[in-house]
C-alpha positions as CSV (number, residue, x, y, z in Angstrom):
1,M,89.4,114.7,56.7
2,K,91.0,114.8,60.4
3,R,92.4,111.4,60.0
4,V,94.3,112.3,56.7
5,D,95.8,115.3,58.6
6,L,96.6,112.9,61.5
7,I,98.2,110.4,58.8
8,K,100.5,113.2,57.3
9,E,101.7,114.0,60.8
10,I,102.7,110.3,61.7
11,A,104.2,110.1,58.4
12,A,106.4,113.2,58.9
13,E,107.1,112.0,62.5
14,F,108.0,108.4,61.0
15,E,110.3,110.1,58.6
16,L,112.1,112.0,61.0
17,I,112.8,109.3,63.1
18,A,113.9,106.9,60.4
19,N,116.4,109.7,59.1
20,R,118.0,110.1,62.8
21,L,118.3,106.1,62.8
22,S,120.1,106.0,59.4
23,E,122.2,109.4,60.1
24,T,120.4,110.8,57.2
25,E,120.5,114.7,56.9
26,V,117.8,116.1,54.9
27,A,119.0,119.3,52.4
28,T,116.4,121.5,50.8
29,V,117.8,122.8,47.7
30,A,115.9,125.7,46.0
31,S,116.7,126.8,42.5
32,V,114.7,128.7,39.7
33,V,114.5,125.6,37.5
34,E,114.4,122.0,37.8
35,L,118.0,120.8,38.4
36,E,119.7,117.8,36.3
37,P,120.2,114.4,38.1
38,Q,124.0,115.0,37.9
39,H,123.8,118.5,39.3
40,L,121.7,116.9,42.3
41,A,124.4,114.3,42.8
42,E,127.1,116.7,43.0
43,I,125.2,118.7,45.6
44,A,124.5,115.8,47.7
45,K,128.2,114.7,47.6
46,R,129.4,118.3,48.7
47,A,126.4,118.4,51.4
48,Q,127.7,115.3,52.7
49,K,131.2,116.5,52.9
50,L,129.9,119.4,55.2
51,T,127.9,117.3,57.4
52,G,130.3,114.7,57.9
53,P,129.8,110.9,57.5
54,K,126.2,111.3,57.2
55,N,123.8,110.4,54.6
56,V,122.3,113.2,52.5
57,K,118.7,113.3,51.1
58,L,117.8,116.1,48.9
59,K,114.5,117.8,48.5
60,T,114.0,120.2,45.7
61,V,112.2,123.4,45.8
62,I,111.2,125.7,42.7
63,D,111.5,129.4,43.8
64,K,110.8,131.7,41.1
65,S,112.1,134.6,43.3
66,L,115.8,133.8,42.8
67,L,117.6,135.5,39.9
68,A,120.1,132.7,39.4
69,G,121.8,129.7,41.3
70,I,120.8,127.8,44.2
71,I,120.3,127.8,47.8
72,I,120.8,124.6,49.9
73,R,119.4,124.6,53.3
74,I,120.7,121.9,55.8
75,I,119.2,121.6,59.2
76,E,121.4,120.0,61.9
77,E,120.7,119.1,65.5
78,F,122.2,122.7,66.6
79,G,121.3,124.9,63.9
80,A,121.0,125.6,60.1
81,L,123.5,125.8,57.3
82,F,122.8,127.9,54.4
83,I,125.0,127.6,51.4
84,K,124.4,129.8,48.0
85,A,125.9,128.0,45.0
86,R,125.9,129.1,41.3
87,I,126.5,127.4,38.2
88,C,129.6,128.1,36.2
89,P,129.1,126.0,32.9
90,S,132.1,127.7,31.0
91,K,134.8,127.9,33.8
92,C,133.9,124.8,36.0
93,G,132.9,122.1,33.3
94,D,129.1,122.6,33.8
95,R,129.6,122.0,37.7
96,F,128.6,123.9,41.0
97,Q,130.7,126.3,42.8
98,L,130.2,126.8,46.4
């Protein structure tokens, strides 16, 4: 059992190193429901604009404590960036408003 835990730690560290080398930023997206692929693509595009010329990799989390909208958490080298967004299908053509 200890070996399994060790392998998980090694895999997590490997992912961190790989992300640094490829200049990939990991963003966690929390929402009440599973998001559609086109919404995730829009979130990744906007998160990339905020972090500069880096790649963005999204990890999604279902958070039933949210009433509506999404929370995007981007961890950068010197701190965290939290973004609250909402979906406005009627006004924005089913796009996110950040």
